[in-house]
N, CA, C, O and the ligand as a Tripos MOL2 file, in Angstrom:
@<TRIPOS>MOLECULE
protein
  261   259    66     0     0
PROTEIN
NO_CHARGES

@<TRIPOS>ATOM
      1 N          17.6910  -18.0940   -1.8370 N.3       1 MET1
      2 CA         16.5540  -17.5200   -2.5330 C.3       1 MET1
      3 C          15.4540  -17.1770   -1.5030 C.2       1 MET1
      4 O          15.0750  -18.0300   -0.7000 O.2       1 MET1
      5 N          14.9730  -16.0050   -1.5250 N.am      2 ILE2
      6 CA         13.7770  -15.7160   -0.5290 C.3       2 ILE2
      7 C          12.7450  -15.0140   -1.3330 C.2       2 ILE2
      8 O          13.0010  -14.4420   -2.3920 O.2       2 ILE2
      9 N          11.5530  -15.0810   -0.7830 N.am      3 ARG3
     10 CA         10.4300  -14.3150   -1.3780 C.3       3 ARG3
     11 C          10.1910  -13.1270   -0.5200 C.2       3 ARG3
     12 O          10.4330  -13.2130    0.6840 O.2       3 ARG3
     13 N           9.7180  -11.9770   -1.0570 N.am      4 PHE4
     14 CA          9.5730  -10.8610   -0.2680 C.3       4 PHE4
     15 C           8.3910  -10.0130   -0.9100 C.2       4 PHE4
     16 O           8.0590  -10.1550   -2.0870 O.2       4 PHE4
     17 N           7.7990   -9.1400   -0.0540 N.am      5 ALA5
     18 CA          6.8110   -8.1880   -0.5200 C.3       5 ALA5
     19 C           7.0350   -6.8810    0.3340 C.2       5 ALA5
     20 O           7.3220   -6.9330    1.5300 O.2       5 ALA5
     21 N           6.8840   -5.7210   -0.3600 N.am      6 ARG6
     22 CA          6.9890   -4.4640    0.3620 C.3       6 ARG6
     23 C           5.6940   -3.9570    0.7240 C.2       6 ARG6
     24 O           4.7440   -4.0290   -0.0550 O.2       6 ARG6
     25 N           5.6050   -3.4160    1.9420 N.am      7 CYS7
     26 CA          4.4020   -2.8220    2.5110 C.3       7 CYS7
     27 C           3.9630   -1.6410    1.5830 C.2       7 CYS7
     28 O           2.7760   -1.5990    1.2590 O.2       7 CYS7
     29 N           4.7310   -0.7810    1.1770 N.am      8 ASN8
     30 CA          4.3540    0.3500    0.3990 C.3       8 ASN8
     31 C           3.8360    0.0590   -0.9590 C.2       8 ASN8
     32 O           3.2090    0.8920   -1.6140 O.2       8 ASN8
     33 N           4.1270   -1.2140   -1.3960 N.am      9 ALA9
     34 CA          3.4610   -1.7390   -2.6270 C.3       9 ALA9
     35 C           2.0640   -2.0340   -2.4930 C.2       9 ALA9
     36 O           1.3060   -2.0410   -3.4630 O.2       9 ALA9
     37 N           1.6850   -2.2890   -1.2630 N.am     10 LEU10
     38 CA          0.2990   -2.7730   -0.8930 C.3      10 LEU10
     39 C          -0.5440   -1.5620   -0.4330 C.2      10 LEU10
     40 O          -1.7230   -1.4570   -0.7700 O.2      10 LEU10
     41 N           0.0630   -0.6760    0.3190 N.am     11 LEU11
     42 CA         -0.5200    0.4640    0.9490 C.3      11 LEU11
     43 C           0.2850    1.6530    0.5700 C.2      11 LEU11
     44 O           1.2620    1.9810    1.2440 O.2      11 LEU11
     45 N          -0.0690    2.2750   -0.4270 N.am     12 SER12
     46 CA          0.9340    3.3330   -1.1210 C.3      12 SER12
     47 C           1.0470    4.5460   -0.1290 C.2      12 SER12
     48 O           2.0420    5.2690   -0.1650 O.2      12 SER12
     49 N           0.0820    4.7510    0.7020 N.am     13 LEU13
     50 CA          0.2410    5.9040    1.6120 C.3      13 LEU13
     51 C           0.5040    5.4200    3.1450 C.2      13 LEU13
     52 O           0.3550    6.1860    4.0970 O.2      13 LEU13
     53 N           0.8620    4.2260    3.2630 N.am     14 ALA14
     54 CA          1.0270    3.6940    4.5630 C.3      14 ALA14
     55 C           2.1610    4.4400    5.2810 C.2      14 ALA14
     56 O           3.2090    4.7220    4.6990 O.2      14 ALA14
     57 N           1.9260    4.7400    6.5240 N.am     15 LEU15
     58 CA          3.0030    5.3490    7.4020 C.3      15 LEU15
     59 C           3.3630    4.3870    8.4390 C.2      15 LEU15
     60 O           2.5460    3.5850    8.8920 O.2      15 LEU15
     61 N           4.6350    4.4630    8.8370 N.am     16 ASP16
     62 CA          5.0250    3.5300    9.9230 C.3      16 ASP16
     63 C           4.6760    4.1830   11.2530 C.2      16 ASP16
     64 O           4.0490    5.2410   11.2940 O.2      16 ASP16
     65 N           5.1140    3.5040   12.3990 N.am     17 ALA17
     66 CA          4.7990    4.0530   13.7310 C.3      17 ALA17
     67 C           5.3600    5.4000   13.9290 C.2      17 ALA17
     68 O           4.8720    6.1140   14.8060 O.2      17 ALA17
     69 N           6.3000    5.8040   13.2290 N.am     18 SER18
     70 CA          6.9420    7.1070   13.3850 C.3      18 SER18
     71 C           6.3210    8.2160   12.5240 C.2      18 SER18
     72 O           6.6490    9.3970   12.6370 O.2      18 SER18
     73 N           5.4110    7.7640   11.6640 N.am     19 GLY19
     74 CA          4.6950    8.6940   10.7770 C.3      19 GLY19
     75 C           5.4130    8.9720    9.4820 C.2      19 GLY19
     76 O           5.1170    9.9430    8.7870 O.2      19 GLY19
     77 N           6.3540    8.1170    9.1640 N.am     20 LYS20
     78 CA          7.1020    8.1780    7.9390 C.3      20 LYS20
     79 C           6.6160    7.1090    6.9550 C.2      20 LYS20
     80 O           5.9370    6.1670    7.3620 O.2      20 LYS20
     81 N           6.9290    7.2330    5.7590 N.am     21 GLY21
     82 CA          6.4910    6.2040    4.7560 C.3      21 GLY21
     83 C           6.9570    4.8320    5.2550 C.2      21 GLY21
     84 O           8.0650    4.6850    5.7700 O.2      21 GLY21
     85 N           6.1360    3.8940    5.0980 N.am     22 CYS22
     86 CA          6.4870    2.5300    5.6470 C.3      22 CYS22
     87 C           7.3010    1.7950    4.6520 C.2      22 CYS22
     88 O           6.9150    1.6480    3.4920 O.2      22 CYS22
     89 N           8.4240    1.3350    5.0960 N.am     23 ARG23
     90 CA          9.3870    0.6250    4.3150 C.3      23 ARG23
     91 C           9.4920   -0.8000    4.6870 C.2      23 ARG23
     92 O          10.4760   -1.4440    4.3220 O.2      23 ARG23
     93 N           8.4850   -1.3780    5.4350 N.am     24 TYR24
     94 CA          8.5540   -2.6390    5.9000 C.3      24 TYR24
     95 C           8.5260   -3.6370    4.7590 C.2      24 TYR24
     96 O           7.7690   -3.4670    3.8030 O.2      24 TYR24
     97 N           9.3270   -4.6560    4.8490 N.am     25 VAL25
     98 CA          9.5360   -5.6940    3.7970 C.3      25 VAL25
     99 C           9.2880   -7.0190    4.5450 C.2      25 VAL25
    100 O           9.9950   -7.3720    5.4880 O.2      25 VAL25
    101 N           8.2280   -7.7490    4.0680 N.am     26 ALA26
    102 CA          7.9930   -9.0570    4.6600 C.3      26 ALA26
    103 C           8.7510  -10.1130    3.7910 C.2      26 ALA26
    104 O           8.6980  -10.0980    2.5610 O.2      26 ALA26
    105 N           9.4500  -11.0180    4.5040 N.am     27 LYS27
    106 CA         10.1870  -12.0170    3.8180 C.3      27 LYS27
    107 C           9.8660  -13.3850    4.3140 C.2      27 LYS27
    108 O           9.4040  -13.5830    5.4380 O.2      27 LYS27
    109 N          10.1390  -14.3820    3.3970 N.am     28 GLY28
    110 CA          9.9080  -15.7740    3.8300 C.3      28 GLY28
    111 C          10.5860  -16.6770    2.7710 C.2      28 GLY28
    112 O          11.0270  -16.1960    1.7270 O.2      28 GLY28
    113 N          10.6580  -17.9890    3.0610 N.am     29 ALA29
    114 CA         11.1650  -18.9750    2.1460 C.3      29 ALA29
    115 C          10.1830  -19.2380    1.1670 C.2      29 ALA29
    116 O          10.5380  -19.7120    0.0880 O.2      29 ALA29
    117 N           8.8720  -18.9690    1.4250 N.am     30 ASN30
    118 CA          7.9400  -19.3070    0.4100 C.3      30 ASN30
    119 C           6.6920  -18.3130    0.4920 C.2      30 ASN30
    120 O           6.6570  -17.5310    1.4430 O.2      30 ASN30
    121 N           5.7090  -18.3040   -0.4140 N.am     31 ASP31
    122 CA          4.6500  -17.3960   -0.3070 C.3      31 ASP31
    123 C           3.8640  -17.4880    0.9930 C.2      31 ASP31
    124 O           3.4950  -16.4560    1.5540 O.2      31 ASP31
    125 N           3.6100  -18.6280    1.4620 N.am     32 ASP32
    126 CA          2.8640  -18.6920    2.7240 C.3      32 ASP32
    127 C           3.5040  -17.8750    3.8840 C.2      32 ASP32
    128 O           2.8500  -17.1800    4.6620 O.2      32 ASP32
    129 N           4.8160  -18.0300    3.9140 N.am     33 GLU33
    130 CA          5.5080  -17.2260    5.0250 C.3      33 GLU33
    131 C           5.4730  -15.7890    4.7500 C.2      33 GLU33
    132 O           5.3300  -15.0270    5.7070 O.2      33 GLU33
    133 N           5.5900  -15.3020    3.5110 N.am     34 VAL34
    134 CA          5.4100  -13.8310    3.1940 C.3      34 VAL34
    135 C           4.1020  -13.3480    3.5370 C.2      34 VAL34
    136 O           3.9710  -12.2680    4.1130 O.2      34 VAL34
    137 N           2.9990  -14.1640    3.1830 N.am     35 VAL35
    138 CA          1.7120  -13.7130    3.4660 C.3      35 VAL35
    139 C           1.4240  -13.6520    4.9630 C.2      35 VAL35
    140 O           0.6610  -12.8050    5.4260 O.2      35 VAL35
    141 N           2.0580  -14.5820    5.7270 N.am     36 LYS36
    142 CA          1.8760  -14.4790    7.2570 C.3      36 LYS36
    143 C           2.5520  -13.2720    7.8130 C.2      36 LYS36
    144 O           1.9770  -12.5080    8.5880 O.2      36 LYS36
    145 N           3.8520  -13.1000    7.3850 N.am     37 ASP37
    146 CA          4.6160  -12.0580    7.9590 C.3      37 ASP37
    147 C           3.9400  -10.7180    7.5150 C.2      37 ASP37
    148 O           3.8520   -9.8430    8.3770 O.2      37 ASP37
    149 N           3.4880  -10.4820    6.3550 N.am     38 MET38
    150 CA          2.8920   -9.2690    5.9460 C.3      38 MET38
    151 C           1.5510   -9.0040    6.5210 C.2      38 MET38
    152 O           1.2110   -7.8500    6.7790 O.2      38 MET38
    153 N           0.6990  -10.1150    6.7550 N.am     39 THR39
    154 CA         -0.5520  -10.0030    7.3510 C.3      39 THR39
    155 C          -0.4250   -9.5470    8.7900 C.2      39 THR39
    156 O          -1.1670   -8.6650    9.2230 O.2      39 THR39
    157 N           0.5590  -10.1650    9.5920 N.am     40 ASP40
    158 CA          0.8520   -9.7770   10.9120 C.3      40 ASP40
    159 C           1.1790   -8.2340   10.9230 C.2      40 ASP40
    160 O           0.6380   -7.5070   11.7560 O.2      40 ASP40
    161 N           2.0090   -7.7740   10.0560 N.am     41 HIS41
    162 CA          2.4240   -6.4130   10.0190 C.3      41 HIS41
    163 C           1.2090   -5.4510    9.7380 C.2      41 HIS41
    164 O           0.9610   -4.4800   10.4530 O.2      41 HIS41
    165 N           0.5000   -5.7990    8.6670 N.am     42 LEU42
    166 CA         -0.6260   -4.9950    8.2820 C.3      42 LEU42
    167 C          -1.6570   -4.8600    9.3800 C.2      42 LEU42
    168 O          -2.2450   -3.8020    9.6020 O.2      42 LEU42
    169 N          -1.8480   -5.9620   10.0460 N.am     43 THR43
    170 CA         -2.8260   -5.9480   11.2320 C.3      43 THR43
    171 C          -2.3230   -5.1030   12.3340 C.2      43 THR43
    172 O          -2.9760   -4.1850   12.8310 O.2      43 THR43
    173 N          -1.0250   -5.4840   12.7290 N.am     44 GLY44
    174 CA         -0.4750   -4.8080   13.9400 C.3      44 GLY44
    175 C          -0.1780   -3.3090   13.7050 C.2      44 GLY44
    176 O          -0.4770   -2.4670   14.5520 O.2      44 GLY44
    177 N           0.3690   -3.0230   12.6280 N.am     45 VAL45
    178 CA          0.8950   -1.6350   12.4380 C.3      45 VAL45
    179 C          -0.1760   -0.7290   11.6920 C.2      45 VAL45
    180 O          -0.2940    0.4450   12.0410 O.2      45 VAL45
    181 N          -0.8690   -1.1930   10.7890 N.am     46 HIS46
    182 CA         -1.8210   -0.4200   10.0320 C.3      46 HIS46
    183 C          -3.2310   -0.6510   10.2970 C.2      46 HIS46
    184 O          -4.0690    0.0040    9.6780 O.2      46 HIS46
    185 N          -3.5980   -1.5920   11.2300 N.am     47 ASN47
    186 CA         -4.9370   -1.8750   11.5580 C.3      47 ASN47
    187 C          -5.7370   -2.2780   10.3960 C.2      47 ASN47
    188 O          -6.9210   -1.9580   10.2920 O.2      47 ASN47
    189 N          -5.0840   -3.0050    9.4820 N.am     48 VAL48
    190 CA         -5.8960   -3.4780    8.3120 C.3      48 VAL48
    191 C          -6.4910   -4.8100    8.6910 C.2      48 VAL48
    192 O          -5.7890   -5.7600    9.0370 O.2      48 VAL48
    193 N          -7.8180   -4.8520    8.6170 N.am     49 GLU49
    194 CA         -8.4720   -6.0560    9.0560 C.3      49 GLU49
    195 C          -8.9670   -6.9530    7.9520 C.2      49 GLU49
    196 O          -9.2920   -8.1190    8.1760 O.2      49 GLU49
    197 N          -9.0260   -6.3530    6.6580 N.am     50 GLN50
    198 CA         -9.4810   -7.1470    5.5650 C.3      50 GLN50
    199 C          -8.4150   -8.1240    5.0430 C.2      50 GLN50
    200 O          -7.2170   -7.9730    5.2850 O.2      50 GLN50
    201 N          -8.9200   -9.1380    4.3090 N.am     51 ASP51
    202 CA         -7.9820  -10.0970    3.8710 C.3      51 ASP51
    203 C          -7.2100   -9.5330    2.6900 C.2      51 ASP51
    204 O          -7.7690   -9.1480    1.6630 O.2      51 ASP51
    205 N          -5.9840   -9.5060    2.8730 N.am     52 MET52
    206 CA         -5.0280   -8.9210    1.8250 C.3      52 MET52
    207 C          -4.2220   -9.9860    1.1160 C.2      52 MET52
    208 O          -3.3130   -9.6520    0.3560 O.2      52 MET52
    209 N          -4.5120  -11.2190    1.3290 N.am     53 LYS53
    210 CA         -3.7980  -12.3420    0.8200 C.3      53 LYS53
    211 C          -3.4970  -12.1920   -0.7010 C.2      53 LYS53
    212 O          -2.3580  -12.3010   -1.1550 O.2      53 LYS53
    213 N          -4.5640  -11.9420   -1.4280 N.am     54 ALA54
    214 CA         -4.4850  -11.9110   -2.8540 C.3      54 ALA54
    215 C          -3.4680  -10.6250   -3.2410 C.2      54 ALA54
    216 O          -2.5840  -10.7220   -4.0920 O.2      54 ALA54
    217 N          -3.7090   -9.5730   -2.5750 N.am     55 ASN55
    218 CA         -2.8470   -8.3350   -2.8870 C.3      55 ASN55
    219 C          -1.3700   -8.6620   -2.5310 C.2      55 ASN55
    220 O          -0.4560   -8.3200   -3.2810 O.2      55 ASN55
    221 N          -1.1600   -9.3260   -1.3780 N.am     56 ILE56
    222 CA          0.1220   -9.6870   -1.0130 C.3      56 ILE56
    223 C           0.8790  -10.5650   -2.0370 C.2      56 ILE56
    224 O           2.0310  -10.3240   -2.4010 O.2      56 ILE56
    225 N           0.1690  -11.5520   -2.4500 N.am     57 LEU57
    226 CA          0.7130  -12.5690   -3.4120 C.3      57 LEU57
    227 C           1.0790  -11.8530   -4.7400 C.2      57 LEU57
    228 O           2.0530  -12.1620   -5.4270 O.2      57 LEU57
    229 N           0.1970  -10.8640   -5.0300 N.am     58 ALA58
    230 CA          0.4530  -10.1650   -6.3690 C.3      58 ALA58
    231 C           1.6280   -9.3370   -6.3410 C.2      58 ALA58
    232 O           2.2260   -9.0480   -7.3770 O.2      58 ALA58
    233 N           2.0340   -8.8890   -5.0500 N.am     59 SER59
    234 CA          3.1990   -8.0080   -4.9600 C.3      59 SER59
    235 C           4.4940   -8.7680   -4.4780 C.2      59 SER59
    236 O           5.5550   -8.1840   -4.2560 O.2      59 SER59
    237 N           4.3090  -10.0960   -4.3400 N.am     60 THR60
    238 CA          5.4250  -10.9140   -3.7920 C.3      60 THR60
    239 C           6.4070  -11.1860   -4.9470 C.2      60 THR60
    240 O           6.0320  -11.5560   -6.0590 O.2      60 THR60
    241 N           7.6670  -10.9810   -4.6090 N.am     61 LYS61
    242 CA          8.7400  -11.2340   -5.7030 C.3      61 LYS61
    243 C           9.8130  -12.0480   -5.0300 C.2      61 LYS61
    244 O           9.8890  -12.2540   -3.8180 O.2      61 LYS61
    245 N          10.6790  -12.5100   -6.0110 N.am     62 THR62
    246 CA         11.8170  -13.3840   -5.5840 C.3      62 THR62
    247 C          13.1090  -12.6380   -5.6170 C.2      62 THR62
    248 O          13.4270  -11.9390   -6.5800 O.2      62 THR62
    249 N          13.8400  -12.7910   -4.5680 N.am     63 ASN63
    250 CA         15.1740  -12.1860   -4.4300 C.3      63 ASN63
    251 C          16.1750  -13.2560   -4.4000 C.2      63 ASN63
    252 O          16.1460  -14.1090   -3.5140 O.2      63 ASN63
    253 N          17.0620  -13.2510   -5.3300 N.am     64 ASN64
    254 CA         18.1710  -14.1610   -5.3760 C.3      64 ASN64
    255 C          19.3440  -13.6770   -4.6640 C.2      64 ASN64
    256 O          19.9820  -12.7030   -5.0650 O.2      64 ASN64
    257 N          19.6630  -14.3780   -3.5480 N.am     65 GLY65
    258 CA         20.7790  -13.7830   -2.7800 C.3      65 GLY65
    259 C          20.6040  -14.1170   -1.2570 C.2      65 GLY65
    260 O          21.4290  -13.7150   -0.4380 O.2      65 GLY65
    261 ZN          3.7420   -1.0520    6.7490 Zn       66 ZN66
@<TRIPOS>BOND
     1     1     2 1
     2     2     3 1
     3     3     4 2
     4     3     5 am
     5     5     6 1
     6     6     7 1
     7     7     8 2
     8     7     9 am
     9     9    10 1
    10    10    11 1
    11    11    12 2
    12    11    13 am
    13    13    14 1
    14    14    15 1
    15    15    16 2
    16    15    17 am
    17    17    18 1
    18    18    19 1
    19    19    20 2
    20    19    21 am
    21    21    22 1
    22    22    23 1
    23    23    24 2
    24    23    25 am
    25    25    26 1
    26    26    27 1
    27    27    28 2
    28    27    29 am
    29    29    30 1
    30    30    31 1
    31    31    32 2
    32    31    33 am
    33    33    34 1
    34    34    35 1
    35    35    36 2
    36    35    37 am
    37    37    38 1
    38    38    39 1
    39    39    40 2
    40    39    41 am
    41    41    42 1
    42    42    43 1
    43    43    44 2
    44    43    45 am
    45    45    46 1
    46    46    47 1
    47    47    48 2
    48    47    49 am
    49    49    50 1
    50    50    51 1
    51    51    52 2
    52    51    53 am
    53    53    54 1
    54    54    55 1
    55    55    56 2
    56    55    57 am
    57    57    58 1
    58    58    59 1
    59    59    60 2
    60    59    61 am
    61    61    62 1
    62    62    63 1
    63    63    64 2
    64    63    65 am
    65    65    66 1
    66    66    67 1
    67    67    68 2
    68    67    69 am
    69    69    70 1
    70    70    71 1
    71    71    72 2
    72    71    73 am
    73    73    74 1
    74    74    75 1
    75    75    76 2
    76    75    77 am
    77    77    78 1
    78    78    79 1
    79    79    80 2
    80    79    81 am
    81    81    82 1
    82    82    83 1
    83    83    84 2
    84    83    85 am
    85    85    86 1
    86    86    87 1
    87    87    88 2
    88    87    89 am
    89    89    90 1
    90    90    91 1
    91    91    92 2
    92    91    93 am
    93    93    94 1
    94    94    95 1
    95    95    96 2
    96    95    97 am
    97    97    98 1
    98    98    99 1
    99    99   100 2
   100    99   101 am
   101   101   102 1
   102   102   103 1
   103   103   104 2
   104   103   105 am
   105   105   106 1
   106   106   107 1
   107   107   108 2
   108   107   109 am
   109   109   110 1
   110   110   111 1
   111   111   112 2
   112   111   113 am
   113   113   114 1
   114   114   115 1
   115   115   116 2
   116   115   117 am
   117   117   118 1
   118   118   119 1
   119   119   120 2
   120   119   121 am
   121   121   122 1
   122   122   123 1
   123   123   124 2
   124   123   125 am
   125   125   126 1
   126   126   127 1
   127   127   128 2
   128   127   129 am
   129   129   130 1
   130   130   131 1
   131   131   132 2
   132   131   133 am
   133   133   134 1
   134   134   135 1
   135   135   136 2
   136   135   137 am
   137   137   138 1
   138   138   139 1
   139   139   140 2
   140   139   141 am
   141   141   142 1
   142   142   143 1
   143   143   144 2
   144   143   145 am
   145   145   146 1
   146   146   147 1
   147   147   148 2
   148   147   149 am
   149   149   150 1
   150   150   151 1
   151   151   152 2
   152   151   153 am
   153   153   154 1
   154   154   155 1
   155   155   156 2
   156   155   157 am
   157   157   158 1
   158   158   159 1
   159   159   160 2
   160   159   161 am
   161   161   162 1
   162   162   163 1
   163   163   164 2
   164   163   165 am
   165   165   166 1
   166   166   167 1
   167   167   168 2
   168   167   169 am
   169   169   170 1
   170   170   171 1
   171   171   172 2
   172   171   173 am
   173   173   174 1
   174   174   175 1
   175   175   176 2
   176   175   177 am
   177   177   178 1
   178   178   179 1
   179   179   180 2
   180   179   181 am
   181   181   182 1
   182   182   183 1
   183   183   184 2
   184   183   185 am
   185   185   186 1
   186   186   187 1
   187   187   188 2
   188   187   189 am
   189   189   190 1
   190   190   191 1
   191   191   192 2
   192   191   193 am
   193   193   194 1
   194   194   195 1
   195   195   196 2
   196   195   197 am
   197   197   198 1
   198   198   199 1
   199   199   200 2
   200   199   201 am
   201   201   202 1
   202   202   203 1
   203   203   204 2
   204   203   205 am
   205   205   206 1
   206   206   207 1
   207   207   208 2
   208   207   209 am
   209   209   210 1
   210   210   211 1
   211   211   212 2
   212   211   213 am
   213   213   214 1
   214   214   215 1
   215   215   216 2
   216   215   217 am
   217   217   218 1
   218   218   219 1
   219   219   220 2
   220   219   221 am
   221   221   222 1
   222   222   223 1
   223   223   224 2
   224   223   225 am
   225   225   226 1
   226   226   227 1
   227   227   228 2
   228   227   229 am
   229   229   230 1
   230   230   231 1
   231   231   232 2
   232   231   233 am
   233   233   234 1
   234   234   235 1
   235   235   236 2
   236   235   237 am
   237   237   238 1
   238   238   239 1
   239   239   240 2
   240   239   241 am
   241   241   242 1
   242   242   243 1
   243   243   244 2
   244   243   245 am
   245   245   246 1
   246   246   247 1
   247   247   248 2
   248   247   249 am
   249   249   250 1
   250   250   251 1
   251   251   252 2
   252   251   253 am
   253   253   254 1
   254   254   255 1
   255   255   256 2
   256   255   257 am
   257   257   258 1
   258   258   259 1
   259   259   260 2
@<TRIPOS>SUBSTRUCTURE
     1 MET1         2 RESIDUE 1 A MET
     2 ILE2         6 RESIDUE 1 A ILE
     3 ARG3        10 RESIDUE 1 A ARG
     4 PHE4        14 RESIDUE 1 A PHE
     5 ALA5        18 RESIDUE 1 A ALA
     6 ARG6        22 RESIDUE 1 A ARG
     7 CYS7        26 RESIDUE 1 A CYS
     8 ASN8        30 RESIDUE 1 A ASN
     9 ALA9        34 RESIDUE 1 A ALA
    10 LEU10       38 RESIDUE 1 A LEU
    11 LEU11       42 RESIDUE 1 A LEU
    12 SER12       46 RESIDUE 1 A SER
    13 LEU13       50 RESIDUE 1 A LEU
    14 ALA14       54 RESIDUE 1 A ALA
    15 LEU15       58 RESIDUE 1 A LEU
    16 ASP16       62 RESIDUE 1 A ASP
    17 ALA17       66 RESIDUE 1 A ALA
    18 SER18       70 RESIDUE 1 A SER
    19 GLY19       74 RESIDUE 1 A GLY
    20 LYS20       78 RESIDUE 1 A LYS
    21 GLY21       82 RESIDUE 1 A GLY
    22 CYS22       86 RESIDUE 1 A CYS
    23 ARG23       90 RESIDUE 1 A ARG
    24 TYR24       94 RESIDUE 1 A TYR
    25 VAL25       98 RESIDUE 1 A VAL
    26 ALA26      102 RESIDUE 1 A ALA
    27 LYS27      106 RESIDUE 1 A LYS
    28 GLY28      110 RESIDUE 1 A GLY
    29 ALA29      114 RESIDUE 1 A ALA
    30 ASN30      118 RESIDUE 1 A ASN
    31 ASP31      122 RESIDUE 1 A ASP
    32 ASP32      126 RESIDUE 1 A ASP
    33 GLU33      130 RESIDUE 1 A GLU
    34 VAL34      134 RESIDUE 1 A VAL
    35 VAL35      138 RESIDUE 1 A VAL
    36 LYS36      142 RESIDUE 1 A LYS
    37 ASP37      146 RESIDUE 1 A ASP
    38 MET38      150 RESIDUE 1 A MET
    39 THR39      154 RESIDUE 1 A THR
    40 ASP40      158 RESIDUE 1 A ASP
    41 HIS41      162 RESIDUE 1 A HIS
    42 LEU42      166 RESIDUE 1 A LEU
    43 THR43      170 RESIDUE 1 A THR
    44 GLY44      174 RESIDUE 1 A GLY
    45 VAL45      178 RESIDUE 1 A VAL
    46 HIS46      182 RESIDUE 1 A HIS
    47 ASN47      186 RESIDUE 1 A ASN
    48 VAL48      190 RESIDUE 1 A VAL
    49 GLU49      194 RESIDUE 1 A GLU
    50 GLN50      198 RESIDUE 1 A GLN
    51 ASP51      202 RESIDUE 1 A ASP
    52 MET52      206 RESIDUE 1 A MET
    53 LYS53      210 RESIDUE 1 A LYS
    54 ALA54      214 RESIDUE 1 A ALA
    55 ASN55      218 RESIDUE 1 A ASN
    56 ILE56      222 RESIDUE 1 A ILE
    57 LEU57      226 RESIDUE 1 A LEU
    58 ALA58      230 RESIDUE 1 A ALA
    59 SER59      234 RESIDUE 1 A SER
    60 THR60      238 RESIDUE 1 A THR
    61 LYS61      242 RESIDUE 1 A LYS
    62 THR62      246 RESIDUE 1 A THR
    63 ASN63      250 RESIDUE 1 A ASN
    64 ASN64      254 RESIDUE 1 A ASN
    65 GLY65      258 RESIDUE 1 A GLY
    66 ZN66       261 GROUP 0 **** ****
C-alpha cells in the first residue's frame, strides 16, 4: 500500500520541463514522504516557493497494490 499525490491535482496548469502537462506523481509509504517528494518536485520543477503541505495532504490518496 502506498500513498500518492498527482502534481496536476495541485497545479492544474502545471507544465513539465518539456512544456507538456505535468504528470508527475509523488509517492511514499506515508504522508510525510509524499509531502517531501512533492515539495521537492514543486520547488525544483515549478519554482513554487510557498508552503504547499496542506494542499498536498488534501490531494494525497492511497493506492492498494
Ligand atoms: Zn509537476
